[in-house]
C-alpha positions in Angstrom: 22.7 55.2 -134.4 20.9 58.4 -134.1 22.8 61.4 -133.3 22.2 62.7 -129.8 21.7 66.4 -129.7 22.7 68.6 -126.7 19.9 70.8 -125.4 20.1 74.3 -126.5 20.2 77.1 -124.0 17.7 79.5 -124.8 17.0 83.0 -123.5 14.3 82.9 -121.0 12.6 86.0 -122.1 12.9 85.6 -125.9 11.4 82.0 -125.5 8.7 83.3 -123.2 7.7 86.0 -125.7 7.8 83.5 -128.6 5.6 81.0 -126.8 2.9 83.6 -125.8 2.8 84.8 -129.4 2.5 81.4 -130.8 -0.5 80.7 -128.2 -2.0 84.0 -129.2 -2.0 83.5 -132.9 -1.9 79.6 -133.3 -5.3 79.8 -135.0 -4.1 82.3 -137.7 -1.0 80.2 -138.3 -2.7 76.9 -138.5 -5.3 78.3 -140.6 -2.9 79.5 -143.4 -0.9 76.0 -143.4 -4.1 74.1 -143.5 -4.7 75.6 -146.9 -1.1 75.1 -148.1 -1.5 71.9 -149.5 -3.6 73.0 -152.5 -1.6 71.9 -155.7 -3.9 73.7 -158.2 -2.0 75.8 -160.8 -3.5 78.9 -159.3 -2.1 78.4 -155.8 1.3 77.0 -157.1 1.5 80.2 -159.3 0.7 82.7 -156.6 3.0 81.1 -154.0 5.9 80.8 -156.4 5.4 84.4 -157.6 5.0 85.6 -154.1 8.0 83.9 -152.7 10.4 85.1 -155.6 9.7 88.8 -154.7 10.3 88.5 -150.8 14.3 88.6 -151.0 15.2 91.8 -149.4 11.4 92.9 -149.9 8.5 93.0 -147.6 6.2 90.0 -147.8 3.3 92.7 -147.7 4.4 94.2 -150.9 5.0 90.8 -152.6 1.5 89.7 -151.6 0.0 92.8 -153.0 1.8 92.4 -156.5 0.0 88.9 -156.7 -3.3 90.2 -155.6 -3.2 92.9 -158.3 -2.3 90.6 -161.0 -5.3 88.2 -159.9 -7.4 91.2 -159.7 -6.9 92.3 -163.3 -7.1 88.7 -164.6 -3.4 88.6 -165.6 -1.8 86.3 -163.1 -1.0 83.5 -165.9 -0.9 86.0 -168.8 1.2 89.1 -167.9 4.2 90.0 -169.7 7.2 91.1 -167.8 6.5 94.7 -168.3 2.9 94.2 -166.9 4.4 92.2 -164.0 6.8 95.0 -163.3 4.1 97.7 -163.2 2.2 95.7 -160.5 5.5 95.5 -158.0 4.9 98.6 -156.1 7.4 98.7 -153.1 9.2 95.6 -154.3 13.0 96.1 -154.4 14.8 95.2 -157.4 11.6 94.9 -159.2 13.0 94.8 -162.8 15.1 91.8 -162.2 12.4 90.0 -160.2 9.7 90.7 -162.8 11.9 88.6 -165.2 12.2 86.0 -162.6 8.4 85.6 -162.0 7.7 85.6 -165.8 10.2 82.8 -166.3 9.2 80.8 -163.0 5.5 81.0 -163.9 6.3 79.3 -167.3 8.0 76.3 -165.1 4.8 75.6 -163.3 4.1 72.3 -165.1 7.8 71.3 -164.8 7.6 72.2 -161.0 4.5 70.0 -160.7 6.3 67.1 -161.9 8.9 67.4 -159.4 6.6 67.6 -156.4 6.9 63.8 -155.4 10.6 64.0 -154.8 11.9 63.7 -151.3 11.8 67.3 -149.9 15.7 68.0 -149.5 15.9 66.8 -153.4 13.0 68.9 -154.4 14.7 72.0 -152.7 17.9 71.2 -154.6 15.9 71.1 -158.0 14.3 74.4 -157.2 17.4 76.1 -156.4 19.2 74.7 -159.6 16.3 75.2 -162.1 14.3 78.2 -160.8 16.2 81.5 -161.1 16.1 83.8 -158.2 15.7 80.9 -155.8 18.2 80.1 -153.1 17.7 77.8 -150.2 15.6 80.1 -148.0 13.2 81.1 -150.9 12.9 77.3 -152.0 12.1 76.2 -148.4 9.6 79.2 -148.1 7.8 78.1 -151.4 7.8 74.5 -150.5 6.2 75.4 -146.8 3.5 77.6 -148.7 2.4 74.7 -150.9 2.2 72.1 -148.0 5.8 70.7 -148.0 6.9 70.9 -144.3 10.1 70.1 -142.4 12.6 72.6 -143.8 13.7 75.9 -142.5 13.0 79.1 -143.8 16.1 80.8 -142.4 14.9 84.5 -143.2 16.5 87.4 -141.3 14.0 87.6 -138.6 14.6 83.9 -137.9 18.3 84.5 -137.9 18.1 87.4 -135.6 15.9 85.3 -133.3 18.8 82.4 -133.1 21.4 84.9 -132.6 19.4 86.3 -129.5 19.5 82.8 -128.3 23.4 82.1 -129.2 22.2 79.4 -131.8 23.3 80.9 -135.0 26.6 79.8 -136.8 27.7 82.3 -139.1 26.7 86.2 -139.9 23.2 87.2 -140.1 22.3 87.7 -143.8 25.3 85.9 -145.1 25.0 82.3 -144.8 26.4 80.3 -147.6 24.8 76.9 -148.6 26.8 74.9 -146.1 26.2 77.4 -143.3 22.6 77.5 -144.2 22.1 73.6 -143.7 24.1 73.6 -140.5 21.7 76.3 -139.1 18.7 74.4 -140.4 19.7 71.4 -138.2 19.8 73.8 -135.2 16.5 75.5 -136.3 14.9 72.0 -136.4 16.3 71.3 -132.9 15.1 74.7 -131.7 11.7 74.0 -133.0 11.6 70.5 -131.3 12.7 72.0 -128.0 10.1 74.7 -128.0 7.5 72.0 -129.2 6.6 74.1 -132.2 6.3 72.5 -135.6 9.2 73.9 -137.7 6.7 75.3 -140.4 5.0 77.3 -137.7 7.9 78.5 -135.7 9.1 81.0 -138.3 5.6 82.5 -138.5 5.7 82.8 -134.8 9.2 84.3 -134.8 7.8 86.9 -137.3 4.9 87.8 -135.3 6.6 88.1 -132.1 9.0 90.4 -133.9 6.6 92.7 -135.5 4.1 93.0 -132.6 1.1 93.6 -134.9 -0.3 90.2 -135.9 0.0 90.8 -139.4 1.3 87.8 -141.6 1.1 87.7 -145.4 2.8 84.2 -146.1 
C-alpha cells in the first residue's frame, strides 16, 4: 500500500514568490533541461567537471573553468596543473583539480553505469567518483538528463527551512538525513506542481533575483 503523505504547510509568501519566478523563467529552465540528455563524451565531461567544482563554490566560477578548458582545446587532455590554472575563483581548487583530472578518466566507466536505476547509479557515483556526495551526484545526474532526485544545495535547504520542512541543520546533512529530506523535497515539488528537476533551479532564481543560471 502506498504511504499517504500529509500535505505540507508552506509559507504563502515564499511559495508565491517561487511560483512567480518559475512562471517567469520557465522557458530558460526547460531549455536547459531539454539539452541535458546528451550522452556524448563532451557533455558528460563538461557536466562532471562542472559539478565537482560547485561544492562551496559558485556555479558561475565552476562553469567558467570548463569554458576555459574548452576554449583552449584541453577539456580532455589538460593535466592537473593545467586544470588548476583554469580554476579562477573556485574554492579548494588544488584538491578539486585532482578530482576533475581523475573523474575525467572515469567517463568510459561512468557511461557503462548509466543504465542503472537512478538510486543505484547515485550510490555508484558516490562510492567511485572522488569528491562526490549525494548532492553532487544528484546534480551531475540531473545535468545529464536523469531526473527525479533532489539536489539539496544550500539554497534549497534554506528554502525548506523557510517552509518548516527541513529535517536537520542546514549544510550538515548526513546521508540518512539527506534521503529523509529528499522525500520531503519530492513531496514539496509535487505539492507545488513543479517537476523536481526544475524546482531547485526555480528556488535558485528566486533567491538570487537576477535570472542568472549556470547549471
